[in-house]
Each structure stands twice: as structure tokens, then as C-alpha cells.
C-alpha positions in Angstrom: 0.2 8.9 -4.6 1.9 7.6 -7.7 1.5 5.2 -10.0 2.8 -5.9 -6.7 1.6 -21.9 -0.9 0.8 -23.1 1.6 0.7 -20.8 4.6 2.5 -21.6 7.8 0.5 -19.3 10.2 -2.6 -20.6 11.9 -4.4 -17.3 11.4 -4.3 -17.8 7.6 -4.8 -21.6 7.4 -4.7 -24.6 9.6 -1.4 -24.8 11.4 -1.7 -28.5 11.8 -2.2 -29.0 8.1 0.7 -26.7 7.3 3.0 -28.5 9.7 2.1 -31.8 8.2 2.7 -30.5 4.7 6.1 -29.2 5.7 7.2 -32.4 7.4 5.8 -34.8 4.8 5.8 -33.1 1.4 7.7 -29.9 1.3 11.1 -29.3 -0.2 13.2 -27.2 2.2 15.9 -24.9 0.9 18.2 -22.9 3.2 19.8 -19.9 1.5 22.9 -20.3 3.6 23.5 -23.8 2.3 23.6 -22.2 -1.2 26.2 -19.6 -0.3 24.3 -16.8 1.4 26.0 -15.1 4.3 24.2 -13.1 7.0 27.1 -10.7 7.6 25.4 -7.7 5.9 28.3 -7.3 3.5 28.5 -10.4 1.2 26.3 -10.2 -1.9 23.8 -13.0 -1.4 21.8 -12.4 -4.5 22.9 -15.5 -6.4 22.2 -17.7 -3.5 18.6 -16.4 -3.2 18.1 -16.9 -6.9 19.5 -20.5 -6.7 17.1 -21.1 -3.8 14.2 -19.8 -5.9 15.2 -22.0 -8.8 15.1 -25.1 -6.6 11.8 -24.2 -5.0 10.2 -23.1 -8.3 11.4 -26.3 -10.1 10.0 -28.6 -7.4 6.7 -30.4 -8.1 6.1 -30.4 -4.3 5.4 -27.4 -2.1 8.6 -25.7 -1.1 10.0 -23.6 1.8 12.9 -21.2 1.4 14.4 -20.6 4.8 16.3 -17.4 5.5 17.8 -17.7 9.0 18.8 -14.9 11.4 21.4 -12.5 10.1 21.6 -9.6 7.6 21.6 -10.7 4.0 22.7 -8.2 1.4 20.7 -8.4 -1.8 20.9 -6.4 -5.0 17.8 -6.1 -7.2 16.4 -9.6 -7.6 13.5 -10.9 -9.7 11.7 -14.1 -8.8 9.8 -15.3 -11.9 7.2 -17.9 -12.6 5.7 -20.1 -13.9 6.7 -22.6 -11.3 6.0 -26.4 -11.1 4.1 -26.0 -7.8 1.7 -23.4 -6.4 3.0 -23.3 -2.8 6.3 -21.6 -2.2 7.0 -19.9 1.2 9.8 -17.6 2.0 10.2 -18.1 5.8 12.4 -15.2 6.9 13.9 -15.0 10.4 16.5 -12.4 9.5 16.8 -9.2 7.6 17.2 -8.6 3.9 19.4 -5.5 3.3 19.5 -3.3 0.2 22.9 -1.9 -0.9 23.9 1.2 1.1 24.8 3.0 -2.1 21.3 4.0 -3.4 22.7 4.2 -7.0 23.1 0.5 -7.2 19.3 -0.2 -7.3 17.9 3.4 -7.6 17.0 3.2 -11.2 15.9 -0.5 -11.6 12.3 0.1 -10.4 12.1 -2.8 -7.9 14.5 -4.2 -5.3 12.7 -7.5 -4.6 10.3 -8.4 -7.3 7.9 -11.3 -8.0 6.3 -11.7 -11.4 3.9 -14.2 -12.8 3.9 -16.4 -9.6 1.1 -18.3 -8.0 0.7 -19.3 -4.4 3.7 -17.5 -2.9 3.9 -16.5 0.8 6.4 -14.2 2.4 6.4 -14.9 6.2 8.2 -12.8 8.7 11.5 -10.9 8.4 12.6 -7.3 7.9 13.2 -5.7 4.5 15.7 -2.9 5.0 15.7 -0.6 1.9 18.4 1.7 3.4 16.6 4.6 1.7 17.7 7.5 4.0 20.6 8.7 1.7 18.3 8.8 -1.3 15.6 10.7 0.6 18.3 13.3 1.6 19.3 13.6 -2.1 15.7 14.2 -3.1 15.0 16.6 -0.3 18.1 18.6 -1.2 16.4 19.4 -4.6 19.3 17.9 -6.6 18.3 16.9 -10.1 20.6 13.9 -10.4 18.9 11.7 -7.8 17.5 8.4 -9.1 13.8 7.8 -8.6 14.4 4.9 -6.2 13.3 1.3 -6.0 10.1 -0.2 -4.6 11.1 -2.6 -1.8 8.7 -5.5 -2.5 6.7 -5.8 -5.7 4.3 -8.4 -7.0 3.0 -8.2 -10.6 0.7 -10.5 -12.6 0.5 -12.9 -9.7 -2.3 -14.8 -7.9 -2.9 -16.2 -4.4 -0.2 -14.2 -2.6 0.3 -13.9 1.2 2.5 -11.4 3.0 2.4 -12.1 6.7 4.3 -10.5 9.6 6.7 -8.7 7.3 8.4 -5.4 8.2 9.5 -2.9 5.5 12.0 -0.4 6.8 13.2 2.8 5.1 12.2 1.9 1.5 13.8 4.1 -1.2 10.4 4.6 -2.8 7.2 2.6 -2.4 7.4 -0.1 0.3 5.0 -2.7 -1.2 3.3 -2.7 -4.6 0.5 -5.0 -5.7 0.0 -4.7 -9.5 -2.2 -6.8 -11.7 -2.7 -9.4 -9.0 -5.7 -11.5 -7.7 -6.4 -12.8 -4.2 -3.7 -11.1 -2.1 -3.6 -11.0 1.7 -1.4 -8.8 3.7 -1.6 -9.4 7.4 0.5 -8.1 10.4 2.6 -5.9 8.1 4.6 -3.1 9.6 5.9 -0.2 7.4 8.4 2.3 8.9 9.9 5.3 7.3 10.5 9.0 8.2 7.6 11.4 7.9 9.7 13.4 5.5 10.7 10.5 3.2 9.4 11.4 -0.3 7.2 9.0 -2.4 7.4 6.2 0.2 3.8 4.9 -0.1 3.3 2.1 2.4 1.1 -0.3 0.4 0.1 0.6 -3.2 -2.6 -1.5 -5.0 -3.5 -1.1 -8.6 -5.2 -3.1 -11.4 -5.8 -5.9 -8.8 -8.9 -7.7 -7.5 -9.5 -9.3 -4.1 -6.7 -7.6 -2.0 -7.1 -7.7 1.8 -5.0 -5.7 4.2 -5.4 -6.6 7.9 -3.9 -5.7 11.3 -1.1 -3.5 10.0 0.8 -0.5 11.2 2.1 2.0 8.6 4.2 5.1 9.3 5.8 6.7 6.3 6.3 9.9 4.3 3.5 9.5 1.8 0.2 7.6 1.6 -0.1 4.8 4.2 -2.2 2.9 1.6 -2.6 4.2 -2.0 -5.3 2.8 -4.2 -4.7 3.1 -7.9 -6.8 2.6 -11.0 -8.3 -0.8 -11.7 -8.6 -1.8 -8.0 -11.7 -3.9 -7.3 -12.9 -5.7 -4.1 -10.3 -4.2 -1.7 -10.8 -4.7 2.0 -8.7 -2.8 4.6 -9.3 -3.5 8.3 -7.6 -2.7 11.6 -4.9 -0.4 10.2 -3.0 2.3 12.1 -1.6 5.1 9.9 0.9 7.8 10.9 3.0 9.6 10.1 1.9 9.7 6.5 -0.7 11.1 4.0 -3.5 8.8 5.0 -5.4 6.2 3.0 -5.9 7.6 -0.5 -8.0 6.4 -3.5 -5.9 8.0 -6.2 -4.6 9.8 -7.8 -7.1 8.8 -10.4 -7.7 10.3 -13.8 -4.2 10.9 -14.9 -4.9 9.0 -18.1 -7.7 9.7 -20.5 -8.7 6.1 -20.7 -8.4 4.6 -17.2 -9.8 1.7 -15.3 -12.0 2.6 -12.3 -12.0 1.8 -8.6 -14.9 0.0 -7.0 -16.0 -2.0 -4.0 -13.5 -0.6 -1.4 -14.0 -1.0 2.3 -11.8 0.7 4.9 -12.9 -0.4 8.4 -11.5 0.2 11.9 -8.6 2.6 11.0 -6.7 5.0 13.2 -4.9 8.1 11.8 -2.4 9.9 14.0 -0.9 13.2 12.9 -1.4 12.5 9.3 -1.8 15.0 6.4 -5.0 13.3 5.4 -7.4 10.7 6.8 -9.7 9.3 4.2 -9.0 10.8 0.8 -10.2 10.4 -2.8 -8.3 12.5 -5.3 -8.3 12.8 -9.0 -6.5 14.9 -11.6 -8.3 18.0 -12.9 -8.4 16.7 -16.4 -10.5 14.6 -18.7 -10.7 10.8 -17.9 -13.0 7.8 -18.2 -12.1 6.8 -14.6 -14.4 6.4 -11.6 -14.6 5.6 -7.9 -17.8 4.0 -6.6 -19.2 1.8 -3.9 -16.7 3.0 -1.2 -17.3 2.4 2.5 -15.2 4.2 5.2 -16.3 2.8 8.5 -15.2 3.1 12.2 -12.2 5.5 11.8 -10.5 7.6 14.5 -8.7 10.8 13.6 -6.1 12.2 16.0 -4.9 15.7 15.0 -5.4 15.0 11.2 -5.0 18.0 8.8 -7.8 16.8 6.4 -9.8 14.0 8.0 -12.3 13.6 5.2 -11.5 14.9 1.8 -12.5 14.5 -1.9 -10.2 16.5 -4.1 -11.0 16.4 -7.8 -8.7 19.3 -8.7 -5.4 17.6 -8.1 -2.8 19.3 -10.3 0.8 19.2 -8.9 2.8 22.3 -9.8 -0.2 23.4 -11.9 1.2 21.4 -14.9 -0.8 19.3 -17.3 -4.3 20.3 -16.2 -4.8 24.1 -15.6 -8.2 25.2 -16.7 -9.5 21.6 -17.1 -12.0 19.7 -14.9 -11.9 16.1 -13.7 -13.7 13.5 -15.8 -13.6 11.0 -12.9 -17.0 10.1 -11.5 -17.2 9.7 -7.8 -20.4 8.1 -6.4 -21.7 5.9 -3.6 -19.2 6.9 -0.9 -20.3 6.3 2.7 -18.5 7.7 5.8 -19.9 5.9 8.8 -18.8 6.3 12.5 -15.9 8.7 11.9 -14.7 10.5 15.0 -11.8 12.5 16.3 -9.9 15.8 16.0 -8.9 17.9 13.0 -5.7 19.9 12.9 -7.5 22.4 10.6 -10.8 24.2 10.8 -12.2 22.5 7.7 -12.5 18.8 8.7 -14.8 17.7 5.8 -14.0 18.9 2.3 -15.8 17.7 -0.8 -14.2 19.6 -3.8 -15.7 17.7 -6.7 -15.8 18.1 -10.4 -18.2 20.7 -11.9 -18.5 18.5 -14.9 -19.1 15.3 -13.0 -20.4 16.2 -9.5 -19.9 13.7 -6.7 -23.2 11.9 -6.1 -24.7 9.6 -3.4 -22.2 10.8 -0.7 -23.4 9.6 2.7 -22.4 10.9 6.1 -23.5 8.8 9.1 -22.5 9.5 12.7 -19.6 11.7 12.0 -18.1 13.9 14.8 -14.9 15.8 14.1 -13.8 18.7 16.3 -11.2 21.5 15.9 -9.6 22.9 19.0 -12.4 21.5 21.1 -15.0 23.3 19.0 -17.1 22.0 16.1 -15.1 21.9 12.9 -16.4 23.1 9.5 -17.4 21.4 6.3 -17.0 22.6 2.7 -18.8 21.3 -0.3 -18.4 22.1 -4.0 -20.4 20.1 -6.6 -21.3 17.4 -4.1 -24.7 15.8 -3.4 -25.7 13.3 -0.8 -27.3 12.8 2.6 -26.5 13.0 6.3 -28.0 10.9 9.1 -27.4 10.5 12.8 -25.1 12.9 14.6 -23.1 14.7 12.0 -20.6 17.3 13.1 -19.5 19.5 11.4 -23.0 20.2 10.0 -23.3 18.6 6.6 -23.0 20.9 3.6 -24.3 18.2 1.2 
């Protein structure tokens, strides 16, 4: 919606090799030995930074162990460059943000990694304690801070986030920004359906990001895909509650990097606002979205199962009377089935200046109240093949 090693798990790399590396070569640092306390009350920020300093300064691969317990952390930045390219946070416990949202609400990120290479986050719960901030925002108060992203990676390479749970983030849960070769697997995101701006996983200006076998329920996009995203693979993801998987918003800036080579495969959407969405601001931009494949998706009572919206203009500010410059092309919807919560299940509302092109519908069946749903097209061209219901308007 708006605009983030050596692995220890056999599903990512050889478990035997990882075990040998840990036992023979790795430096092990336990945060408790450096003063962290898992009582949920004692500020453990300095202990975590000390552990990072030891791991980052080691010429050998390093493991930072976080045992069971609740460890209170204020905003913390883990920076490279490190002397090794294999640091693993092995988390058995829970990292807890301050209960007073004002402590980290204006710092942008709670747990932030910048300019690192070869970092793995394995296991654990990240509790952003965002409910009080959501209540502030939902009360329409003007004094609420924007909130902190729970886990952010920026300008980093070869990152693994495995088996991590993000709970009640103040704002975005996980952000991947200006990164290369990132794998998120077995991630769980949990927040209320009415929690504002709590995107599950946001990717932008990054190449080679993979999101696998994850369950995301939140108050905004389950996955949001921002400008400059290339070679993104999303597979086996369950979304709901939330606003679906969204490419965009694109086109907010006049000069903007495009999005290309995105695959979303085997996804389930349950009670979400949207299913598979592409959206762009209704204003001039050099942005684009192309070579997109949405394949094997199941919709369960989704308000807008398939939607391209190129007239996004929140509060009708900054774009009235303008049209989107974003070019949307080569988008395939293949094997999309399920139920729509509204009569119009397929909506392509494209730019009159830059019509959507090469849109393909293949084996799509969406119903509304046990009847065929409807499709709506504006400035969209493409083809339909196989069983397509609602009848294609392309």
C-alpha cells in the first residue's frame, strides 16, 4: 500500500553442512551472557547490539542465540559491513517492542538491518505491540505517530528470514528495500483486520526475492510490491484478513522504476478486500508493470478477486483530472477459482492514455452468490482461453 550465513534449516541448505559449520567454525554468542533478560521488562537493546558487534567483527561465521523468554528491545540498527558473510540470529524466544508506542513510533523501524550480507533470521516471535497505536489512528486523532516497521532490511544481500512470526506490528511488518537475493520461508504475520497500514511483507527496489509457505493476516496488503521490484516469486501463501497481494501503488512519482517478472503461484485469499491487484496513481509517471503471472489462486468470499485499478487517488488529492502514466502489460491470470463477495469479480480499470495490453485470462471461474459473477473492462485489451467465468470483457 505505501511506500527491507549460513542457514541452519535443511529446507534451505544442507542441515549436515550447517551443523558441521556451527560445531567447527562458528562463533556462538548468547544475548543473555551479555546482559539481556527475558523478563519482558528489562531493556535488552545494548546486549543485542553487543552481540551483533561480536558476530559482525568475527572473521568466522557467527550465531547469535536468543533463548526462550520475552526480550524488550527499543529501536535497534544492525549495520554492516561485517568481517564475515554468515550471521544467524537463532531465536527461540520473543522480541518485544515497548508498550508505549511513542517510544519507537517516529523512528521508522523497530528492528533494522542495513548494508549486511548473508544474514539469517531463524525462528522466534517479533511482537510489535501495535494495538494502542492502531486505536489512536482509528480514533482520527491527529497526534498519532506514523508507527515503526517491525523488521526492515535495506541495501543488503543474501538474506534469509525463516520461521519468523510477526505479531501486531505498529505499521509494516517486514520491509525489503534495495536488497538482492532474499528468501522468506514459513513466515507468519498476524494483526487485526482493522489495523491501519500494517502491510505484511513489502518489497521495493529489490531483485530476486522469494516468499514461500507463509500465512499472512493483517489490516492492509498481505504482500505489497513497490516500484523497482524485479524477479519476485511468491508461492504457497495464505492471505486473510487483509487487502490481498498488491502490485502498487505505482506511479506516485513522475520518474519511477518499474515492476517486472513477478510470479504469484498457489495462493489462497479468505475474506480479503482484494485478491490479485495492480494499482497505480491517476497521474503522470514513467512507471510500468509487466511480465506478471498469477497462477493457481483460490478466492473465498473476496470483495475484488481480480482487479487492475489505474485511477487510485486517495481522498481525491494530488491527481484529480489526471490519468495514470503507468504502463501495464503482459499480465496472465491462470487457474483462478472461487467466490466473489461482490457482483463484479473481474475489474480492469486501466489508463485511457496507456491502456492495459496483453492481459490473458485462462481457466478462470469466479461466482457470486452461486451465480456467475460479472466482469468490467475499461481501456484493457487481451485474450481469454479455456473456461472463463465471468465472460471476458477484454
